[in-house]
C-alpha positions, 0 to 999 in steps of 0.5 A, spaced: 499 500 500 505 504 501 508 503 494 502 504 490 501 511 494 508 513 493 507 511 485 500 516 485 504 521 488 510 521 483 505 521 477 501 527 480 507 530 481 509 529 473 502 531 471 502 537 475 506 542 471 502 542 464 496 543 468 498 549 471 501 551 464 494 550 461 491 554 467 496 559 466 494 560 459 487 560 460 488 565 466 492 570 461 487 569 455 481 571 460 485 577 462 487 579 455 480 578 453 478 583 459 483 588 457 480 589 450 473 589 453 475 595 457 479 598 451 486 596 454 492 595 449 494 588 448 501 586 451 508 589 448 510 582 445 503 581 442 503 588 439 510 586 436 508 580 433 502 583 430 507 589 427 511 584 424 506 580 421 503 587 418 510 589 416 511 582 412 505 582 409 506 589 406 513 587 404 510 582 400 505 586 397 510 592 395 515 587 392 509 584 388 507 591 386 515 593 384 515 587 380 509 589 376 512 596 375 518 594 373 515 589 368 512 594 365 517 599 365 522 594 361 517 593 356 521 593 349 521 599 345 523 601 338 526 608 336 527 610 330 532 616 328 533 619 321 540 622 318 540 626 312 546 625 308 548 631 303 552 629 296 557 634 293 552 637 288 547 639 294 543 632 292 540 629 299 539 622 301 535 619 307 537 613 312 533 611 317 536 606 323 532 602 328 534 600 335 531 596 340 526 591 340 524 586 334 523 591 329 531 593 329 532 587 326 527 587 321 529 594 318 531 594 311 537 599 310 535 605 304 540 605 299 542 612 297 545 615 290 551 618 290 552 623 285 559 624 282 561 632 281 561 634 274 567 638 272 565 639 264 565 645 261 558 649 261 560 653 255 557 659 259 564 662 258 564 661 251 558 664 250 560 670 253 567 670 249 563 669 242 557 675 244 557 680 239 557 687 240 549 687 238 548 682 244 547 676 240 551 670 242 555 667 235 555 660 233 562 660 231 568 663 233 574 666 229 579 661 229 587 663 230 589 662 223 584 666 220 587 672 216 585 677 211 587 674 204 592 677 199 588 676 193 581 680 192 576 675 192 569 676 190 562 673 190 558 674 184 550 672 186 545 669 181 538 669 182 536 664 176 539 668 169 539 674 173 546 677 175 546 681 182 551 686 184 558 682 186 560 682 194 567 683 196 569 678 201 576 680 201 577 686 206 575 681 212 578 674 215 571 671 215 564 673 213 557 670 216 551 668 212 544 667 215 537 671 216 539 674 222 541 681 220 544 683 227 550 679 225 550 677 218 555 680 213 551 677 207 544 676 209 540 670 206 533 672 207 529 666 205 525 663 209 529 655 209 535 659 211 537 659 219 539 665 223 546 664 222 547 659 217 554 658 215 561 662 214 566 663 209 573 664 212 580 665 209 585 661 213 593 661 213 595 654 212 602 651 210 602 646 204 608 643 200 610 645 194 611 640 188 617 637 190 614 636 197 620 639 200 620 646 201 613 648 206 610 654 204 604 658 207 598 660 203 592 663 205 586 659 202 578 660 203 574 655 206 566 654 207 563 651 214 556 650 215 553 652 222 548 646 223 543 649 219 537 646 218 537 645 211 544 645 210 549 648 205 550 646 198 557 646 195 557 645 187 550 642 188 552 637 194 550 638 201 556 638 206 557 636 213 556 641 219 562 643 223 567 642 218 572 646 213 571 645 206 576 648 202 573 653 196 577 654 189 575 659 184 569 658 180 566 654 186 558 655 186 554 656 194 547 655 195 544 656 202 538 652 204 532 651 199 534 658 196 534 658 188 540 664 189 547 662 187 554 665 189 559 663 185 567 665 188 572 669 184 578 672 184 581 678 181 587 676 177 
């Protein structure tokens, strides 16, 4: 009996602490509920645990919000810039360059044409040099070998069977035929003739004598067509434009479709 009593007392001693803890916890809950009911504040440990839970919850929500905002700001965008290039002649070309996103890889490069500078003569200086005193630009410029002839050359015009007054062509180095009376030395008024039709020019050239040993300088008359519309006829044959053709005594000239003939002769 004594052994059984001692065993129960030992068991009671080992079981008593949990019961006391439960009673203490129940007392704490009752005290907390009374304090809350009276408008009191929970103990500091509980306040700390609640603040920690709220901070963890808010931090989680803030981190999620930050991730969403970061994902929104890092959305790939495509930017396009345009650059303009200038060529040597003031020719402009544009090129587009894309960057960012997938659009840049699909962008096609535009090819710009490079215009090379043209250093060819424009002819303005020649026009000013060939301008006559009346302001008309001449189609032909007198060459450096042009000289007044020693022989007294004359043109004898014929209109059908009718002989007209002769025209001396030895006083100057060259004579211009055409309808433009401002510059023409010998007018040709037929409608088929051009304003500046042809030129008779005396040129100083070098020729060989019969033995082909000695070279001598002589003055000979030549005719040149100035790209007229209806051409120039030498002894009934049309000559090429912009070429000198030597004239001899008794040669016959006609201009355009005019029936007037000019016979070249010189005094002995």
